[in-house]
N, C-alpha and C positions, 0 to 999 in steps of 0.2 A: 504493500500499500504505499502510495506517495503522500507527501505532505499536503494537507489541505488547511487553508486558513480562511476565517470569515473576514471578508473584505467590507469595511464600513461603506465604501463608495458604491458597491453594487448590492450591499445588503444580502450577500449570500456567501456560502463557502465555495472556494475556488481552489483548484490544484495549483500549488505553488511552482512556478517556473521563473527562475531569476532572468534578469535582462542579459547577463553574460554568463555563458555556461561555466559552471565551476565556481563562480564568484557570487557573493551576496553583499549588498550594502544595506544597512539598517540604521535608522536614526530614531532615537527616542528622547522626547522632551524631558530634560532633567530638572533639577530644583532651582527655584528662585532663592538665593541664599540670604535670608534675613531672619530666620528663626529656626527652632529645632524641628526636624522632620517628624511628622506624625505617621500613623499606620497607613493612612491614605496615600501618602508620599511613597511609602515602602512597597505598596502593592505593585505598581508598574515596574519598579527596580527589580523586584523578585520575579515577576512574570516574565519580563523580557530577558532577564538573566537565564531562565530555563530555556526560552526559545533560542537564545544565543548558544548555549551549550549544545542544543539539538542540532542547530545548523552547522556548528563547527565540526560535527561528525561526518558531514557530507560535503561542505563547501569551504572555500577560502572566505571567511567572514570579516568584513570591516564594520565594526559597530561603533557608532558615535552617540554619546549621550552629553548634551550640553549643560553648561553652567550659566544661568541667567544672573549676571552681576551688574546689570543696569536696570533699575526698576524703581517706581515711585514708592513701593513698599519698603525697599532698602533705604532709600532717602529718608523716609518717615522714621524708620527704626533708629537710624543714626542720629537724627535730630532729637528724638525722644531720649536717647541715652547719652547725648552730648559727646559722641565720639566720631572720628572720622569715618566716612563711608567704607573705605578700604578695610577698616578694622572689623566692621560688621561682616563684610562678604568673606574676608579671609577666615574669620572665626567659624562662620556657619558652613562654609564649604568644607572645612576640615571636619566639623561635626557630622555633616552628611556622609562623608567618606567613611568615617569611623563607625557610624551606625549602620550603614549598609554593609559594610565588611562583617560586622557582627551578625548579620543575617545571612552570611554566606554569599553575598552578591560579589561577583568578580568584576574587576574594574574594566570598563569598555576600552576598546582599542584607542579611542579618541575621546577627549573631553574638553571640546572647545569652550572658551569663555567669550561672552558677547563683547567685552571691552577690547578684545584682541582683534576684532573683526570690523571696527568701525569704517576703515577705508572701504572694505568690500560692501559694507551696508550703504555708504554714500554712493558708490558706484552703481549699485543696483537701483537705488532711488532715482538717479539720474537717468538711467535707461528707461524706467517706467514713466518718468516725465516726457522723455524724448518720444516714446511710443504712444503718448496721449492717455496712458493709463493712470497717471497721477498728476497733480497740480500743486503748485505752491500758493499759500494763502496766509497773509499775516504771520509770517515767520514759521509757519507750519508747512509740511508737505503731506498730502492725503492721497489715498488710493481712490480712484474714481470707480465706484462699485458698478455703475450702470455700463461702463466700458467693457465688463467682463460678463458675457451673456450666461455663462454656466455658474454664476455666483449662487450658492445655496445647494449645489449638486451633492456635496459631500454629506450634509446633514439631512438632505432629502426634503427640504421644505422651501416654500416660496419665500423670496427675499423679504417681502413685507411681513410675512409671518414671523420670520426670524428676528426681525428688528423689533417687532411688537413685544416679543418675549425676552429681549436682551437689554442689558444696560448699554446704551449708546450715548456718547456725549453729544448734546445738541449744542451747536456753536454757529454763530452768524457766518463764519467764514467757510463753512461746508456747502458744497453744491447740493449735496444730498445727505439726509440724516444718517444714512448707513456708511458713508465714506469714513474710512478709518485712518488713523495716524501712522505715517511712515517716519516723520521727523518732527520733533517739537523743540521750541526755544528753551534754553536753560538760563535761569537767574544766576548771578555770580557765585552764590553759595551752593550750586548744584553742579554735578559732573557735566561737562560740556566739550564739544569738539567743534573746530572751525569747519564750515561746510559752505556750499554755495548759497545756502538759505539762511546763513548766520550761525552764530555759535549755538549749539543745541545738542540733542541726544536722540538716539533712535527710539521708535515705538517698539513694543514687545514683539509683534508678529514678524517684522522684517528681520529681526535678529536671526531667528532660525533659518529663514530662507537663505540668508547670506552665508551662514555657517555651513549649511547643507551644500550649497552650490560650490564653495571653496574646497570642501574636504571630500565630498561624495560625488559631485557632479550634478548636472540639471535634472537627471532622472535617477531616482533611487528605487530599490526593490521594496523596502518595508519602512513605514513610518508609524511609530507607536506612541501611545500615551493614554491618559485616563479619559473617560467619557466626557468629563467636564471640558475637555479641550477641543472637542468637535466643532463647537461654536462658541465664541468667534475664532479662536486661535488657529485651528487647523483649516477652517474655511478660508480664512484670510491669508494663510501661508500658501494654500493651494491656488488662490486667485493671483496673488502677486508673483509667485514663482513661475506659474504658467505664462503669465504675460511678460515677465522679464526675460524668458527664454524663448520667445517667438512662438508660444503655443505648444512647446513640447510637453509631453506627459510628465508630470512632476513625481507622482508616487504610484507605484504598481499595485501595492497592497497597503491599505490603511487598517491598523489594528487598534482597538480601544478596549481597555479594561473597565469593569464596573466599579461602582463606588463601594467603600467600606462604611457601613452603618454601625452605630453603637446602640444596642438594645432596641433595635428596629427604628431608631431615629437618625436623621442626618447628623453627621459629625460637624459641629460648629462651635465657634467661640462663644456665641450668644447663649448656647445651651450648656456650656461648660463641660462638654463631653469629648474634647479633643485628646486623643490618646497618643502621647509622644512615644516614639520608639525607645528613647533613652529610659523612660519610666518603665515600660514593658519589659526591658531587659533586666530590670531589678526583680521582676516577678518570675521570669523563666529564661532559659538559655535562648540564644538567637535561633538555633535550630528548631526549636519548638514554635517560635513566632513565624518562622519561614514555612513550616508544615501547615500551620493554621492558615496562612495566606494562600497556600495551594490546595486547601481542601475544598474550595468551591471553584467551579469553572471560571476562568478569568473574565469572561464576558458577563457573568452574573453578579449581582450585588452580593456582598459578603457581610453577614451580620455578626458583629463582634459582641459576645456576651461575657459574663464572668466564667463561663464553662469552656470557652474556646482554648485557652492556653493549658488548663489541666488536662483536657482531653487530648490535645496535641502531645503533651508530655507522656501520657499513657501509651498513645499510639507508637511513639518512638521507643518507649520501653519494650514494647512487643517486638518491634523490628530488631533492636539491638539485642534483645534477649535471644532471638532465634540465631543471631550470629555469635553469641558468646562462646559456644563450645566448638565452633568451626574455625579452625585456623585460616587466616587469610592466605590464599594461594595466589596463582597468576591471575591477572586481570581478566575477567570474562566479558561476555557480551550480554547485553540487557535482553530480557525475555522478549520474544516476538510480540506477545500480547501487550506488553508494556509499550513497546515502540509504536505498535499500532494505535494505541490510546493517544500517545503524544501526536502521532501523525494526524489524528483526527481533531484538528483545530485546537491542539495543545490541551487535551482533555486530562488535566492532572488528577481529578478525582478518580477517574477510571484507572489511570496509571497507578495511583496509590493503591487502589483495590488489588491490582496485580501483585504488588509488593507484599501485601498482607496475605494474600493466598500463598505466595511463595514462603513467607515466614511460618505459616501453618503447616505447610508440607515438610519443611525443614524439621519442625518440632516432632512430627509424626514419624519421619523416616528413620529406619534403622540401619540404612546402608551408608557407610562413610563416604563412598565415592559420590553417591546421590546428594548427600548433604553438602559436599564441597562444590558440586556443580550449581546446586540450587542457591547456595550462599554467593557464589560468584556472580550469578545473575542478579541476586538482590542487591549486592554492592554496586554493580554496574548501573542498575536502575537508580539506585540512590545517588550515584555520582552526577546523573543527568538531571536530577531534581535538586542537587546541592545538598543532599542529606546523607547521613550515615558515614560521615567522614571521620568520626571519633573512634577511639578504641572502645569496643563494647563494655568491657569491664569498667573502664574509667566513666563511661556515660552512666551506667547503671549505679555505680557508687556515688556519682555526682561530685561536683567540685566542692572543695572545702568552703564552708560558709553558706552553702545552700541549706544545710540542716544545722541542728543545734550541736551536733557532734562532728568533729573533724574525722577524716578517714583514719588517722592514727589513733584517735580515741576509740573508734568502732573496733578497730583491730585489737586494741589493748583489752577491751571488754570481752571480745570473742575469745581471746587467749585465757582470760580469767574464767569464762564459762566453761571452756574445754577442760581446764584444770580442775574445776569443781566437778564436772561430770565424771571425770577420771577417778576422782576420790570419792564418788558416789554421794557427794554433797549436793543432792538435787534441788534443795530449797534455794541455795545460793545460785545455782545454775538457772533456775526459773526466775529468780529475782533479777538477774542480769539480762535475761531474755525480755523480761517485762519492761525493763529500762530502755532496751534497744527499741522495742516496739513503740513505746511511748515517744521516742524520738524519730519515729517514722523509718525505722530501719527494718527492712524485711530480711529475715534469716532463712537460708536455704541449706538445711542439712542433707547431705547425700553420701554416697559410698566413698566419694573421693575427698570427703571433708566438708567444712562449712564454708559457704560463700554468702555474700550479702549485697543488697542493693538499697537505695533509697526509695521509699514508697513514692508514687506519683502524687503530685500535689492534688 
């Protein structure tokens, strides 16, 4: 089965065929670096990391994920904190990378920053003005929406309907209410660059178009991001990039992930339910957060409740438990059913189900050779999802600090319990066992001795 992806532009699944044989270009909208990333920011990073891992098994992939470091939100944060704008962007760019790394997200091949691409942005704007698709007015430059007949095609709605449901700036210098800003003036206290239209800074949408053109070319294979970016960001990107390159196709496959809701409600500052990745990492390992994000199909909404992380931790315990007694051998191939699930528009819930089936079969099998083969397939599937990279014993015992007892303390109590049992002091042995259980330590007595793990949260 070949890879199929749901194309937002056509609203259907399509067989994936790259523009150039053996090569794939992919661009995903990255963070605007002005605050700590939340779980909604993490979802596209994890989803497209899985897609990148899958694509790399078959193609030479060039994956770009940008950094937006010119934005009014950044300017506002710097003003509120009384620090230079660069201090805000440098800090939260580093925070984003750290948090995503904790979730097992591999760095993209390219991580372009908007501030490094202002000359290319100015050049693209000039070309749009020259072709009649943009105009200068009162120190601004705006894209002339009515000059692009297919505007609204990505989101599948009439332009008037789109504008009625969106926040658009009404300004007297606009020819049409839907015209969007490519360049705007900067006051002396704001970042700015010299341009034919005066000192100013780029609008948000043109930044991505210019970065894509410079690093990946006028036509790319895959463009990804969250559903909230379809309009206006990606709609505007599509319009200006197509017009800037003489009508060439901009993106072959548009992919968008669904929202993360919290207890069935939209995550928002006004509701006070924004879940920061940094805080969630205090509750559970990054691998558990990653599995939780992959537990729903990427195009569907994901409802985050208090049960999500404990359940993800229990699921990982099951997978690591199946690998615990099977020594890691040579790298194997992922199970065909697992690959078929990912090939079906990145169906991670179905792919995870295959991994759990493998774990159950490992636990039932009495054949060493079969267990090793199944474990190799389980580990290979885990690698494609960015899971199961830890030592099973270390995972099941948990990192020190996760429980009230350190690993050394647990081992010492187990040694005392063993000595008590050997001297037939069963009252002491039972007391130690009760103490371990009270500290959420699961004791596993077997023919080969006693092992332990921390209970799932």
